Residue, then its C-alpha position, 0 to 999 in steps of 0.5 A: m308511814t302516814s300520809g304525806a310522810s317522806p319516803y326517806e324517813g325510814p333511812m333517815r331514822l337509821a342515819l339518826a341511830q348512827a349519829a347517836r352512836a357516833g355521839e356516844r363515842g365522842e364524835v360529832p353526831v352525824g350519821a349516813v345511810v346509802v340506799g340501793p336502787e331497790g330500796d335496800v340499805l347498802a351501808e350505814a356509818g357515823n362520823d369516826r374522825e376522832g376514833a380513826a384519827d382520819p380527817t376524811a372519816h365523815a359519815e358520808v365518806l364512810a358510808l359511800r366507801t362501804a356501799a361501793r365495796a358492797r356493790g363491787g364498784w365505785r359508781l353508785a348510780g341509782c343509789t341515795l345518800v341519806v345524811t343527818l346534816e347537810p354535807c360539807t364540800m368534801c362529802a358533797g364532792a364525794a357524792v358527785l364523784a360516786r354518781v349517786d342519784r340523790v342526796v337527802y339530808g336533815a339539818v341545814d349546816e349554815k357554816a359549812g353546808a355544800a348542798g345549798s346553804l354556804w355552797d351548792v356543790l351538788r347542783d353546780r352546773r359546771l360538774n358532770h354529775r348533779p344529784e337530786v337534792v332533798m332537804g329537810v327530812l326529819a330536820a328538827d330531829c337531826a338538828a336536836v341531836l347536834r344541838d344536844f351534843f354541843a350543849d353537853r360539851r359546853r357544860 
């Protein structure tokens, strides 16, 4: 890693690979990774709403579910959720309820983001848990995956 690089770039590259796979399946290309307290990857997922016919099959929710199974419990204290796109309200709420220590995201979602853009569920002082938020990791790469996907759809 080069000097000044984020420690989350490696996991974000894994999330980008999941996003690319989701896009190849015709899903909106969003990828997520859950990293355990020791830096081990507990789960990776890409969006699967179309394939699963499930409105909750966002990458974040799928990755959190897999990580919880891997740890043997729903509490993901000490874990980090890394996602290519700013989480929506559902996914931000899931991160809070899972008790992750931090949420790291790449691209900002000005239309549905719930980590500071449109809403700020993750840092809402009324909630009993507030994960640290790290934004903008490989943001240009994350935004490009989405931009290219939707540009191809419009052709």
